[in-house]
N, C-alpha and C positions, 0 to 999 in steps of 0.2 A: 346490219340493215339500217337502213334512213328511209321513218314516217314526215309524208307531208300531209301538216292540217292550214285550211287556210280558215276563218272566219267572218264574218262583216267588217274589221277594220283591221287586225292586223292578219300575220301568217307565222306563224307556229312548225318548230326542225325540232327532233328528236332524232336525235343519236345515238341505236343502242348497241351497247358490246354485244359482241355476240361472244365474245370468250369471259362466256358466266358472270355478268355483275347484274348486283341485285335492281341499280337504278341505273336509267334511259336518262343520258347524257340528257343534259337541254340550253339551246340555242334560241335566243329571243331576240325580238324585234325594239329598238328602244322601249314600250310602253311596258314590259313585264317588269319591273320595279315597281311601276304605278298600279299592275294588275296582281303583288303579293308575292311577286315566283320566289321573292328576294335576289338574284340575279344582278350580280353589277356590266359595267362597262371588261374587269376582270375576265366575266367571265366566256366571255362572246368572239366568237372568231370570223371577221369576215366572209369567211366561207361556207361559212354555217348559213346567213343573212340569205333570204329570199330577194338579191337587190342587185342592181344591175355592176357590171365588171370597173367602170371607171368611177363608182361609188366607195366599190370596194379595195381599189388602189387610192383613193384617201383616206381612207378609212387606214389600211394600210400605210403609208407613208404620217397620221396623224398619231398611229399607233407607236410608232418610231417617235413624233416627235417629244409622244407622252411620255412613252419613259426617257428620253432622255434627262430632261426635266425634273423627269421624279431623281436622280442621279443626281445632278449638278446643282436647284434650285429649291432653296423652299420659300418662292414663290409659293404657298398655296392655292391663294386667288386668280394666278395665274396658269395651273394641273386646271384648274374646274373649269374654270371658262371652255380652255380649246376639253376636257371633257363635253362637255354640255354640245360644243362647237363636232364632235364623235358625235354625241346624239340627232342630231339637226341632222347631218349627213345621212346616218342611217334609214335615219327620215324619210329623206328628200331620194333617194336611193330607192326604199323600197314602194313612193313614189314613180319611179319611174322605170323598174322592174315594170308592178304593173297598168301602166299605162299605155307601154309597151309590148305585153302581154293583150288589152284590149287594145294596139290598134292592129295589130297582126287579122286578125281579126278580121275590126271594120274591112280593111284591102277587102281579105276574100274572102264577103262580104258586097263588095262595090258599091258600103256608103263611105262616098271618098269627102262628104259632108265632114262625118263624122271621125277619120280616118284624121285631114287636115285641121281641129280643135283639138287633138289627143297631142299633136305630134307636138303645136304652136303651144300648150304644157311641157310638152317632156322635154321642150326646149327652153323655157322658162324656170325648171329648176333647175337641167342642169349650166342653167347660166348662171341661177343658185349657187349649187355647188360650186360649179369652179369658182365664185368670189372666195368661198369657202381656201381651198387649195394658195387664193392669193390671195387675202389672209398672211395664213399663214407659213406661204413661200413653202409647200414644196417639189417635192424633185417633179410628181404629176404638171406643178404648176409651173414648170419648167423646161416638161418637155410643151408643155403644149404653148406659152410662148415663142420660143423657140420656128414650131409647124403650124401659127398661122399670126396672122398683126395684130398689134394690142390692143388693140379696141373691139376684138370677139369677143373678151372681158367684160365691158359694159350690160346692163341691158336691155335689150327690144327693147323699140316700139317709145 
């Protein structure tokens, strides 16, 4: 089963193994280490996070790069930089997910002023997330380049 709890800042998803495990497995947003849960990036699956689908794809791509670097380089600084970027993408994805849900609410309530404001925030966060794809040259970035003009990755405004 799956139990999802959302507090004021973060979302927690707890997966319960119904096959008799004594402890549930916990998956959490990047703030989990700060809250003292003792989990690291290696314990997290993008599928268990409450983030948007494009951010999940970016995290999968960045995680593949991280595995490649772990096997083929001793440049720990580069690996730490990549892991920090993965955490940033997780936080951005969580914000996009939350804002998207709020946007649906505003659209249903015909509050178009708030809806436009939320869409602008989402667009800004998506551009920010896409910059991580561009920096690390992920597979998702290659698809973005093919599907749109290169100038679309630059910040609006």
